[in-house]
N, C-alpha and C positions, 0 to 999 in steps of 0.2 A: 310412410314412415312405419316400418315394421318393428315392433317391440321385441327385445331379446327374450327368449324363453316363452314366447306366446305361440301356441299351436295354431296353424291355419284353420283348424276345425273348432277353435275356441268360440265361446259365446260372444256376440257383438259387444256386450258390456265389458267382458274380460279383454277383448281386443282393444277397445277404447281406453281402458285403464292402462293396458300395456303400452299403448302408443303415447299416452300422457306421461307415463313414467320414462319412456325413452326420450321424449322431448325434454324432460327435466335433466336427464343424464347428458344430453347433447349440449344444452345451453349452459349447464353448471359444471360440466366436466366432473360429474359425480363418481365416475368409474375411472380410476387411474389407468393410463395406458390405452384409453379408448381413442383409436386413430380417427374415427369419424368425428368425434367431438373436437379433437384437436384441429381437424380440417375446418370445421364449422367456425371455431373461434378465430382461426387464422384468416379465413375469408372475411368475417365481420370486421376484424381489425383493419385489414387492407381496405375494405370498402369505406369504413369510417374515415380513414385518412384521405382517401380519394375524394369523398364527398365534401369534406371540409376544404380540401385544396381547391375544388371546383367553386365553392362559395367565395373563397378569397379571391381567386383569379377573375371571377365574374364581376367583381367590383371595379376592375380596370376597364374603362370604356372601350379602349381599342380592342382588347381581347374579347369583350362581350360582343362587340359588333362583328368580329371575325368568326367567333366560335359559338355563337348563341345557340344553334341547334344542338351542339354537343353538350353544352351546359344544361340545356333543358332535358336532354336524354338522361344525363347523369342524375339530375334532380328527380326525375320521374322514377327511374329505376331505384334510386335511394329510398324514395318513399315506399315503393313496393316492398323492398327488402326489410326496411326498418318497421313498417307496419306489420308485416308477417311475423317478424321477431317479437314485436310487442304483444301481438295476439297470442302467439304460442307460449311466450313466457307467462302471460296472465292465465292462460288455460292450464299450464303445468305447475303453477305456483303451489297448488294444493299438495304437491309431493315434497315440498320443503320440510325438513324435519321439524322446524320451529312452527310450521303452520298445519302440520298433518293432523293434529288433534282438534283443530277448529272446524266448525261447519264450513262448507265450501264457500258460501257467499261471504262469510266473515273473513275467511282466509284470503279470498281474492280482493276484498276491500282493503284489508290490511296491507297486502302486497301493493295494491294500486297507490296507496298513500306513502309508500316507502320512497326514500330519495332516489334510488336507482330507477324505479318505475316512473317517477315523475320526470326524470331526465329523459327517459325513453319517450314519454308522451310529448314533452316539449319539442323534441327533435322532429316529430311528424306533424304536430299541430298546425304550424304555419301553412303547410301545403293544403290542408283541408279548409282552413279559414279563408284561403284565397277564393274559394268557390261561394262563400256566403257573405263575405264582407267586401263591399265595393269601396275600397280605400287603397291608399299607397301603403303597401305592405313592406316597404324597405325596412321599417322598424323591426320586422320579424327576422331580419338577417341575424340578429343576436341569438334568437332561438335556434336557427339553423346551425350556428357555430357551436351551440351547446352539444352537438354531436361529438365533439372532441372529448367531452367529459365521459362519454360512454367507454372510452378506453380504460378508465379506472376499473371497470368491471372485469376486464381481461388482464390487468396488470397486477401480479402478486406484489410488486414493489409499491405500487400506489395504495393497494389495500393495507400493506404493512405501515405505510406512512399515515394513513387514516387511523389505524389502530394505535399508533404512537401518539397522535394528536388527541385521540379520544381518551387514552390512558392518562395523559397529562392535562386534561381539560381544566381541572381546578387550578393548577399552577398557572396555566395560560390566562385564565380569567383573572387571577390575581395580578398578573403582569399588566393586563389591560386596565384594571382598576388603578394601579399605580401610575401608569402612563396618563390616564385621564385626569387623575389628581394633579399631576405635575403640569399638564396643559392648563388647567384652570388656575393653579397657583401662580405659574409664571406669567400667564396672561393678566392676572390681577396686579402683579407687581409691575409689569411693564405699562399697564394702564395708568398706574399712579405716577410712574417716572416719566412717561413720554406723552401723556395726554395733552399737556400744554404745548409741547414743542411740535407734535404731529397729531392734531385732533382728528384729521381725516383717516389716520391709520391706527391710532391707539386711543381714539376718543371714547370707545366703549370696550368692555371686556370681551364681548363676542368678536369685535374687530381684532382685538389683540390675540384672540385664540388662534386665528389663522397664522400669525407669526409664530406662536408657540408650537403649533403642530409642525410647521415646516422646519423650525429650528431643532426640535426634539428628534425629528426624523432625519436630521443631518443632511437635508436636501439643500436648504439655503438658496431659494430662488433669487433673493436680492431685491424683490419688489417692495418689501417692507423691512427696514433696518433701523436700529436705534441711532439717535444722534447725540444724546446726552452722555456724559462720562459714566454715570451710574448705570444708565441703560445698557451701555456696551459691556460693562462688567457683568451684569445680570445675563446678557446674551451669551457671553463666553461660558459662564457657569451652566447655563441651560444647554448649550451645545455639548459640553462634556457629559452632562447627565444623560443626554440623548444617546451618546455612544453606549453607555451602560445599559440603558433601557432597550435598545435594539438588540444588544448581545444577549440579554437575559432570555427572552423567548426563543431565540435561535438556538442557544445552548440547550435549553430544555427539550426542544423538539429533536435536535441532533442526537442527544444522549438517549432519548427514548427510542428513536428510530434505529440507532445502532444496536440497542438491546434487542429489539424485535428481530432485526436481521441476523443477529448472532444466534438467537434461539431457533430460528427456522431458516433453513436453506431455501425452502419454498413454502407456500402457504399450506397449512394442514386443512383439509377439507372434511366436510361431514361424511362424504363417501369413503374416505380413507379410514376414518374411525369406525364407521359402520361395518367395515369388512373384518374387524377384529372381534371374534366371538366374546372376548372378555368384556367388551363395552356394548354389546348388542342390546342389552336390556336397559340402558340408561335413558333418562328423559332428555328432552331437548336442552333444558337448562344445565343438566349435568354434563352433557356432551360439550356444550359451549364452555363450561368451566374447565374441562379436561383439555380442550383445544389450546388453552393458554398455558398448560403445563408441558404439552408435547412440542417437540420440534421435529422437522422432517430431515431426512437424509437420503439422497439418491446414491445408488451404487451401480456402476457399470459392470457388465459381465467380466468375471475374473478379478474384480477389485476386492482386496482384503478389507473386511469390515472391522474385525477385532483380531488381534494377534496373541498367540500364546505367550504368557509371561507378563502381559500388561496388567496394570491395576484396573479393576472394573469400576468405572464411575457411572455407567449408564446401562440400562437394559433396553432391548429392542423389540418392537412389534413389526411383523412383516405385513405391510399393506398390500403389496403386490410383488410378484416375482418368486424367486427360490434361492436359498442359500445352502451351502455345503459346510458341514462341520468336520474338521480333520483333527483327530487327537494326536498326541505325541507318539502313540503306538501305531499310527497309520490307519486306524479305523475311520470310516467315513459314514456320516448320517446326513439326511436331507431334511430341511424344514421348508414349508410352503406358506402360502397366504393364510393370514389369521393366526399363525403361531408366533411364539415369542421365545427369546433366549437371553442369557446373560444376567438373570435375576439373582442367582446365587452369589456371584462375585460382588454384586452391589450390596446385597443384604449382609454378607459377611466381610465386606471391604477386603476381598481377597484378590489374588491375581487370576487372570484368565488361564484356563488349563487346556484350551483348544483354540485353533485358528479357524475363523469362519470367513468364507468368501462368497461373493454373489456368483451364482451360476448363470443368471440372465440379468437383464436390467431390472433392478429391484428398488422399490420405494419402502423406506423404513420410517417408523415413528419411534423417536428416541425419547426416553424418559430418564432424566438425570436422577442421581441418588436423592438429592434434596426434594425434588418434585415427586419422587416415588413415596417418600415419607408424607408429603402433603396430600397425595392422592389416597394413601392408606388412612389418613386422618379424616378426609372428607368422605370416603367410601370404605368403611371398615370391611365390608364384604369382599370388595375387590382386593384389598390388601391381604385379607385372610386367604383368598384363593391363590394369590401369587405365592404367599409363604407356604401354603400346602403343596403347591406344585414343586417349590424348591425343596421341601422336606422329602417329598416322594422321590424326586430325582436323586437327592443325596442318599436316601435309603437304598434306592435301586443301584446306585453306583457302588455302594459299599459291598454289594454281592457280585460285582463284576470283576473281571481280571484287570481291566483298564480303569482305574479309579479316576483318570483324568476326564471322564465323561460327566462328572458330577456338576460341572458348571453349565454344560450346554447340551444335555440330552434332549432329543426331539420331543416336542409337546405331544406329538401323535403317539409316542410310545407309552405315554402315561395318561391314565384316566383319573384326574384329580377329584372327580365327583362334584357335587354341588358345593357352593361356597360355605 
């Protein structure tokens, strides 16, 4: 694995550091547009699905008898691939922005205890335990099936769902508390009403709690049902409350998930933010905070990003690719990776004075007007620099023949100086 930008004549320590950095880029897709990283992720996704399918099919006796050598080969190769992945991820974890400032042993320990790393460990552990434990290891099939959870690492949608759940965790915990309270309360009521008629099913509150859980969940197995008139009334009320209780957390998660998807067409990564010079000196905590403000937008070659005459509601940072600015007088300017545009229209709540289109496949970080104000409050130095660039561009435009450049002059043409 040859690291990008590492000379063949570099010192062994530099080559090792470069290889570790390259491993981080491959497994975390830290560099947008990295084809090799895309291929590595695609291969791992396909192999996760194939290995889980093999575990499932192997449980069918007829298939296991007919294709046992093939299943064993898939399992052995899976262990080799997933073990290598686990080792390389653990080795390269010191390159993570959130762990880079820690001592290496501490960074690796913190990574090893992370949920993603624990899942990776559980997927390979059964294979090695088979060599040291003389027992029926069919129970470990559950751990082998955990490989399917590895897909969450490669799915932006699943990561967005996790973000939505994490953002609404307090509301979801409150829902669980309410549901638990209802279970206990309804079980107590049914114990009082039905204990004499059905002592075997409602004789104690713990016995009645099974009925309460099933009824509130609207499953209704029918193995435990009330027989007294008041018991049936309470059961009907409990079932109706169950409908509301199930809908409440579902609605919370759905709303939060829709908001996350609306804000980001795909997940904003550390690598994308790190490629923008304006954010290069931020700490890990500040980058994490800004990630929640930014949303991503992909543009294909030739696609119009902003059109002249539109009201400017957002400014754009170029994470990768190149765009072309076309003014109303036909003048053209190019912007590349790390540059930004559209800030004047946002700051002045004005209309766009130029049309901007992608020349190649481009990935953009979009900052809406409200989030720009939030960023300026959180980091006044960044806000001051953006305003200084806007003022410099406006001043420059005032001395040009084509005043329509004031909204979107190339960042490379202006030297804003320090914040």
